[in-house]
Every structure is written in C-alpha cells, then in structure tokens.
PyMOL CGO cylinders between C-alpha atoms (Angstrom):
from pymol import cmd
from pymol.cgo import CYLINDER

trace = [
    CYLINDER, 14.89, -17.63, -41.09, 14.72, -15.46, -44.06, 0.3, 1, 1, 1, 1, 1, 1,
    CYLINDER, 14.72, -15.46, -44.06, 13.87, -11.92, -43.47, 0.3, 1, 1, 1, 1, 1, 1,
    CYLINDER, 13.87, -11.92, -43.47, 9.97, -11.87, -44.25, 0.3, 1, 1, 1, 1, 1, 1,
    CYLINDER, 9.97, -11.87, -44.25, 9.59, -14.47, -41.35, 0.3, 1, 1, 1, 1, 1, 1,
    CYLINDER, 9.59, -14.47, -41.35, 11.81, -12.61, -39.15, 0.3, 1, 1, 1, 1, 1, 1,
    CYLINDER, 11.81, -12.61, -39.15, 10.01, -8.99, -39.82, 0.3, 1, 1, 1, 1, 1, 1,
    CYLINDER, 10.01, -8.99, -39.82, 6.75, -11.10, -39.18, 0.3, 1, 1, 1, 1, 1, 1,
    CYLINDER, 6.75, -11.10, -39.18, 7.72, -12.36, -35.90, 0.3, 1, 1, 1, 1, 1, 1,
    CYLINDER, 7.72, -12.36, -35.90, 9.54, -8.96, -34.79, 0.3, 1, 1, 1, 1, 1, 1,
    CYLINDER, 9.54, -8.96, -34.79, 5.82, -7.54, -35.73, 0.3, 1, 1, 1, 1, 1, 1,
    CYLINDER, 5.82, -7.54, -35.73, 3.80, -10.02, -33.78, 0.3, 1, 1, 1, 1, 1, 1,
    CYLINDER, 3.80, -10.02, -33.78, 6.09, -9.81, -30.75, 0.3, 1, 1, 1, 1, 1, 1,
    CYLINDER, 6.09, -9.81, -30.75, 5.80, -5.89, -30.77, 0.3, 1, 1, 1, 1, 1, 1,
    CYLINDER, 5.80, -5.89, -30.77, 1.56, -6.05, -31.07, 0.3, 1, 1, 1, 1, 1, 1,
    CYLINDER, 1.56, -6.05, -31.07, 1.68, -8.51, -28.31, 0.3, 1, 1, 1, 1, 1, 1,
    CYLINDER, 1.68, -8.51, -28.31, 3.89, -6.20, -25.65, 0.3, 1, 1, 1, 1, 1, 1,
    CYLINDER, 3.89, -6.20, -25.65, 1.70, -3.17, -26.76, 0.3, 1, 1, 1, 1, 1, 1,
    CYLINDER, 1.70, -3.17, -26.76, -1.54, -5.32, -25.88, 0.3, 1, 1, 1, 1, 1, 1,
    CYLINDER, -1.54, -5.32, -25.88, 0.22, -6.31, -22.42, 0.3, 1, 1, 1, 1, 1, 1,
    CYLINDER, 0.22, -6.31, -22.42, 1.13, -2.76, -21.94, 0.3, 1, 1, 1, 1, 1, 1,
    CYLINDER, 1.13, -2.76, -21.94, -2.44, -1.37, -22.66, 0.3, 1, 1, 1, 1, 1, 1,
    CYLINDER, -2.44, -1.37, -22.66, -4.26, -3.92, -20.30, 0.3, 1, 1, 1, 1, 1, 1,
    CYLINDER, -4.26, -3.92, -20.30, -6.15, -2.60, -17.42, 0.3, 1, 1, 1, 1, 1, 1,
    CYLINDER, -6.15, -2.60, -17.42, -3.69, -2.50, -14.58, 0.3, 1, 1, 1, 1, 1, 1,
    CYLINDER, -3.69, -2.50, -14.58, -5.40, -0.41, -12.03, 0.3, 1, 1, 1, 1, 1, 1,
    CYLINDER, -5.40, -0.41, -12.03, -7.17, -3.66, -10.50, 0.3, 1, 1, 1, 1, 1, 1,
    CYLINDER, -7.17, -3.66, -10.50, -5.50, -3.69, -6.95, 0.3, 1, 1, 1, 1, 1, 1,
    CYLINDER, -5.50, -3.69, -6.95, -4.65, -6.66, -5.04, 0.3, 1, 1, 1, 1, 1, 1,
    CYLINDER, -4.65, -6.66, -5.04, -6.86, -7.71, -1.96, 0.3, 1, 1, 1, 1, 1, 1,
    CYLINDER, -6.86, -7.71, -1.96, -6.18, -5.76, 0.99, 0.3, 1, 1, 1, 1, 1, 1,
    CYLINDER, -6.18, -5.76, 0.99, -7.59, -2.92, 3.17, 0.3, 1, 1, 1, 1, 1, 1,
    CYLINDER, -7.59, -2.92, 3.17, -8.39, 0.53, 1.82, 0.3, 1, 1, 1, 1, 1, 1,
    CYLINDER, -8.39, 0.53, 1.82, -6.71, 3.15, 4.25, 0.3, 1, 1, 1, 1, 1, 1,
    CYLINDER, -6.71, 3.15, 4.25, -6.86, 6.69, 4.45, 0.3, 1, 1, 1, 1, 1, 1,
    CYLINDER, -6.86, 6.69, 4.45, -5.49, 9.62, 6.04, 0.3, 1, 1, 1, 1, 1, 1,
    CYLINDER, -5.49, 9.62, 6.04, -6.63, 12.28, 7.16, 0.3, 1, 1, 1, 1, 1, 1,
    CYLINDER, -6.63, 12.28, 7.16, -5.67, 15.63, 9.77, 0.3, 1, 1, 1, 1, 1, 1,
    CYLINDER, -5.67, 15.63, 9.77, -5.64, 13.57, 12.91, 0.3, 1, 1, 1, 1, 1, 1,
    CYLINDER, -5.64, 13.57, 12.91, -6.88, 10.45, 11.86, 0.3, 1, 1, 1, 1, 1, 1,
    CYLINDER, -6.88, 10.45, 11.86, -6.38, 6.95, 10.28, 0.3, 1, 1, 1, 1, 1, 1,
    CYLINDER, -6.38, 6.95, 10.28, -9.52, 5.06, 8.63, 0.3, 1, 1, 1, 1, 1, 1,
    CYLINDER, -9.52, 5.06, 8.63, -9.74, 2.68, 10.00, 0.3, 1, 1, 1, 1, 1, 1,
    CYLINDER, -9.74, 2.68, 10.00, -8.25, 3.22, 13.17, 0.3, 1, 1, 1, 1, 1, 1,
    CYLINDER, -8.25, 3.22, 13.17, -7.95, -0.47, 14.16, 0.3, 1, 1, 1, 1, 1, 1,
    CYLINDER, -7.95, -0.47, 14.16, -6.94, -3.87, 12.02, 0.3, 1, 1, 1, 1, 1, 1,
    CYLINDER, -6.94, -3.87, 12.02, -7.66, -7.18, 13.10, 0.3, 1, 1, 1, 1, 1, 1,
    CYLINDER, -7.66, -7.18, 13.10, -5.15, -9.85, 11.71, 0.3, 1, 1, 1, 1, 1, 1,
    CYLINDER, -5.15, -9.85, 11.71, -3.92, -13.66, 12.66, 0.3, 1, 1, 1, 1, 1, 1,
    CYLINDER, -3.92, -13.66, 12.66, -0.76, -14.19, 13.47, 0.3, 1, 1, 1, 1, 1, 1,
    CYLINDER, -0.76, -14.19, 13.47, 1.65, -14.31, 10.31, 0.3, 1, 1, 1, 1, 1, 1,
    CYLINDER, 1.65, -14.31, 10.31, -0.64, -12.85, 7.96, 0.3, 1, 1, 1, 1, 1, 1,
    CYLINDER, -0.64, -12.85, 7.96, 0.20, -10.91, 5.10, 0.3, 1, 1, 1, 1, 1, 1,
    CYLINDER, 0.20, -10.91, 5.10, -1.74, -7.26, 5.35, 0.3, 1, 1, 1, 1, 1, 1,
    CYLINDER, -1.74, -7.26, 5.35, -1.69, -4.85, 2.41, 0.3, 1, 1, 1, 1, 1, 1,
    CYLINDER, -1.69, -4.85, 2.41, -2.87, -1.52, 3.05, 0.3, 1, 1, 1, 1, 1, 1,
    CYLINDER, -2.87, -1.52, 3.05, -4.18, 0.64, 0.04, 0.3, 1, 1, 1, 1, 1, 1,
    CYLINDER, -4.18, 0.64, 0.04, -3.04, 4.15, 1.49, 0.3, 1, 1, 1, 1, 1, 1,
    CYLINDER, -3.04, 4.15, 1.49, -3.37, 7.48, 0.53, 0.3, 1, 1, 1, 1, 1, 1,
    CYLINDER, -3.37, 7.48, 0.53, -4.11, 10.86, 2.39, 0.3, 1, 1, 1, 1, 1, 1,
    CYLINDER, -4.11, 10.86, 2.39, -7.39, 12.41, 1.75, 0.3, 1, 1, 1, 1, 1, 1,
    CYLINDER, -7.39, 12.41, 1.75, -6.25, 15.80, 3.38, 0.3, 1, 1, 1, 1, 1, 1,
    CYLINDER, -6.25, 15.80, 3.38, -2.55, 16.80, 4.26, 0.3, 1, 1, 1, 1, 1, 1,
    CYLINDER, -2.55, 16.80, 4.26, 0.64, 15.15, 3.81, 0.3, 1, 1, 1, 1, 1, 1,
    CYLINDER, 0.64, 15.15, 3.81, 1.17, 12.18, 6.68, 0.3, 1, 1, 1, 1, 1, 1,
    CYLINDER, 1.17, 12.18, 6.68, 3.41, 9.30, 6.68, 0.3, 1, 1, 1, 1, 1, 1,
    CYLINDER, 3.41, 9.30, 6.68, 3.03, 5.50, 8.14, 0.3, 1, 1, 1, 1, 1, 1,
    CYLINDER, 3.03, 5.50, 8.14, 5.84, 3.89, 10.48, 0.3, 1, 1, 1, 1, 1, 1,
    CYLINDER, 5.84, 3.89, 10.48, 5.66, 1.14, 12.77, 0.3, 1, 1, 1, 1, 1, 1,
    CYLINDER, 5.66, 1.14, 12.77, 9.17, -0.43, 14.11, 0.3, 1, 1, 1, 1, 1, 1,
    CYLINDER, 9.17, -0.43, 14.11, 6.92, -2.95, 15.64, 0.3, 1, 1, 1, 1, 1, 1,
    CYLINDER, 6.92, -2.95, 15.64, 5.30, -4.12, 12.24, 0.3, 1, 1, 1, 1, 1, 1,
    CYLINDER, 5.30, -4.12, 12.24, 8.67, -3.38, 9.94, 0.3, 1, 1, 1, 1, 1, 1,
    CYLINDER, 8.67, -3.38, 9.94, 7.43, -0.52, 8.09, 0.3, 1, 1, 1, 1, 1, 1,
    CYLINDER, 7.43, -0.52, 8.09, 9.70, 2.01, 7.43, 0.3, 1, 1, 1, 1, 1, 1,
    CYLINDER, 9.70, 2.01, 7.43, 8.41, 5.60, 6.85, 0.3, 1, 1, 1, 1, 1, 1,
    CYLINDER, 8.41, 5.60, 6.85, 6.02, 5.73, 4.06, 0.3, 1, 1, 1, 1, 1, 1,
    CYLINDER, 6.02, 5.73, 4.06, 4.80, 9.25, 2.73, 0.3, 1, 1, 1, 1, 1, 1,
    CYLINDER, 4.80, 9.25, 2.73, 1.16, 9.54, 1.95, 0.3, 1, 1, 1, 1, 1, 1,
    CYLINDER, 1.16, 9.54, 1.95, 0.33, 12.27, -0.29, 0.3, 1, 1, 1, 1, 1, 1,
    CYLINDER, 0.33, 12.27, -0.29, -2.97, 13.30, -1.30, 0.3, 1, 1, 1, 1, 1, 1,
    CYLINDER, -2.97, 13.30, -1.30, -5.15, 11.34, -4.04, 0.3, 1, 1, 1, 1, 1, 1,
    CYLINDER, -5.15, 11.34, -4.04, -2.23, 9.25, -4.51, 0.3, 1, 1, 1, 1, 1, 1,
    CYLINDER, -2.23, 9.25, -4.51, -2.48, 5.70, -3.34, 0.3, 1, 1, 1, 1, 1, 1,
    CYLINDER, -2.48, 5.70, -3.34, 0.59, 3.90, -2.21, 0.3, 1, 1, 1, 1, 1, 1,
    CYLINDER, 0.59, 3.90, -2.21, 0.33, -0.20, -0.78, 0.3, 1, 1, 1, 1, 1, 1,
    CYLINDER, 0.33, -0.20, -0.78, 1.99, -0.59, 2.10, 0.3, 1, 1, 1, 1, 1, 1,
    CYLINDER, 1.99, -0.59, 2.10, 2.68, -4.56, 2.67, 0.3, 1, 1, 1, 1, 1, 1,
    CYLINDER, 2.68, -4.56, 2.67, 3.78, -6.14, 6.33, 0.3, 1, 1, 1, 1, 1, 1,
    CYLINDER, 3.78, -6.14, 6.33, 3.31, -9.23, 8.24, 0.3, 1, 1, 1, 1, 1, 1,
    CYLINDER, 3.31, -9.23, 8.24, 1.29, -9.50, 10.98, 0.3, 1, 1, 1, 1, 1, 1,
    CYLINDER, 1.29, -9.50, 10.98, 3.87, -10.95, 14.11, 0.3, 1, 1, 1, 1, 1, 1,
    CYLINDER, 3.87, -10.95, 14.11, 3.41, -14.24, 15.07, 0.3, 1, 1, 1, 1, 1, 1,
    CYLINDER, 3.41, -14.24, 15.07, 2.57, -13.21, 18.72, 0.3, 1, 1, 1, 1, 1, 1,
    CYLINDER, 2.57, -13.21, 18.72, -0.69, -12.17, 19.53, 0.3, 1, 1, 1, 1, 1, 1,
    CYLINDER, -0.69, -12.17, 19.53, -1.06, -8.55, 20.87, 0.3, 1, 1, 1, 1, 1, 1,
    CYLINDER, -1.06, -8.55, 20.87, -1.62, -5.10, 20.01, 0.3, 1, 1, 1, 1, 1, 1,
    CYLINDER, -1.62, -5.10, 20.01, 1.12, -3.64, 17.59, 0.3, 1, 1, 1, 1, 1, 1,
    CYLINDER, 1.12, -3.64, 17.59, 0.96, 0.36, 16.52, 0.3, 1, 1, 1, 1, 1, 1,
    CYLINDER, 0.96, 0.36, 16.52, 1.41, 2.42, 13.56, 0.3, 1, 1, 1, 1, 1, 1,
    CYLINDER, 1.41, 2.42, 13.56, 1.63, 5.92, 13.76, 0.3, 1, 1, 1, 1, 1, 1,
    CYLINDER, 1.63, 5.92, 13.76, 2.04, 8.94, 11.72, 0.3, 1, 1, 1, 1, 1, 1,
    CYLINDER, 2.04, 8.94, 11.72, 5.42, 10.73, 11.59, 0.3, 1, 1, 1, 1, 1, 1,
    CYLINDER, 5.42, 10.73, 11.59, 5.13, 13.91, 10.02, 0.3, 1, 1, 1, 1, 1, 1,
    CYLINDER, 5.13, 13.91, 10.02, 3.61, 16.47, 12.39, 0.3, 1, 1, 1, 1, 1, 1,
    CYLINDER, 3.61, 16.47, 12.39, 0.52, 17.67, 10.98, 0.3, 1, 1, 1, 1, 1, 1,
    CYLINDER, 0.52, 17.67, 10.98, -1.30, 19.82, 13.72, 0.3, 1, 1, 1, 1, 1, 1,
    CYLINDER, -1.30, 19.82, 13.72, -2.82, 19.79, 16.89, 0.3, 1, 1, 1, 1, 1, 1,
    CYLINDER, -2.82, 19.79, 16.89, -4.02, 16.00, 16.97, 0.3, 1, 1, 1, 1, 1, 1,
    CYLINDER, -4.02, 16.00, 16.97, -1.12, 14.65, 15.57, 0.3, 1, 1, 1, 1, 1, 1,
    CYLINDER, -1.12, 14.65, 15.57, 0.03, 12.54, 18.50, 0.3, 1, 1, 1, 1, 1, 1,
    CYLINDER, 0.03, 12.54, 18.50, -3.54, 10.83, 18.31, 0.3, 1, 1, 1, 1, 1, 1,
    CYLINDER, -3.54, 10.83, 18.31, -2.72, 9.53, 14.37, 0.3, 1, 1, 1, 1, 1, 1,
    CYLINDER, -2.72, 9.53, 14.37, -2.27, 5.78, 15.70, 0.3, 1, 1, 1, 1, 1, 1,
    CYLINDER, -2.27, 5.78, 15.70, -3.66, 2.58, 14.22, 0.3, 1, 1, 1, 1, 1, 1,
    CYLINDER, -3.66, 2.58, 14.22, -3.82, -0.52, 16.47, 0.3, 1, 1, 1, 1, 1, 1,
    CYLINDER, -3.82, -0.52, 16.47, -3.28, -3.47, 14.72, 0.3, 1, 1, 1, 1, 1, 1,
    CYLINDER, -3.28, -3.47, 14.72, -4.87, -6.25, 16.67, 0.3, 1, 1, 1, 1, 1, 1,
    CYLINDER, -4.87, -6.25, 16.67, -3.05, -9.94, 16.21, 0.3, 1, 1, 1, 1, 1, 1,
    CYLINDER, -3.05, -9.94, 16.21, -5.29, -12.29, 17.71, 0.3, 1, 1, 1, 1, 1, 1,
]
cmd.load_cgo(trace, "trace")
C-alpha cells in the first residue's frame, strides 16, 4: 500500500468515526419514564411479568433521591434533578409484590416513597 492510499483510507476511517460520534444518541431504550419528587415516585406501581426485564428511565424533578431494592437486586442509584439514569432489573420469576424504596431521607413523608412492582 502506498502512502496516498494509506492516507485516503485513514481519512475515510476518521470521517466515518466522526459521523458516528455526531449521530443522534438521545433516543432512549423502551422503558418506563420514572420520576422522583419530594415524598413520591411516579408511577407508584409497575406491573410486570415473571422474568421480564424492566428499564426505568429515572430522574428527580425535585430534590435528591435514590432507588434501592434488595428484592429486585437494585443497588442504591442516586437520582439528581434533571439528570436521567437508566435503572435495569429483571422481575422475579415468582409472582408477588416487590418494593423499591428511596434511601436518601428527604423530609417528612420520606417513609412513604415506595414503588410496588406487581409481578403477575
């Protein structure tokens, strides 16, 4: 390969990598838009099938909060105002009600910040 061919191939590779970097990457994966505000999560209930993969596109719209669920294998995930974080978990194979909690005290009513994941 001569120098001219090498430089042309290098330029083409660079142009393709720049085009890929500029491509729209803001399209979210299918999932549930999930918000936290002082003393509540929305939605407050999520229906799931046994073994179903769930993606929460989660963000805080008021205050700092965090999601945690030992039952669902969700380690503490901090939610900051205006920043979306994808939280992925697999619904248990056994039908029942499972819970996600806020684990950052946010004032009176913090103890009511619970989401029910209803596996049917």
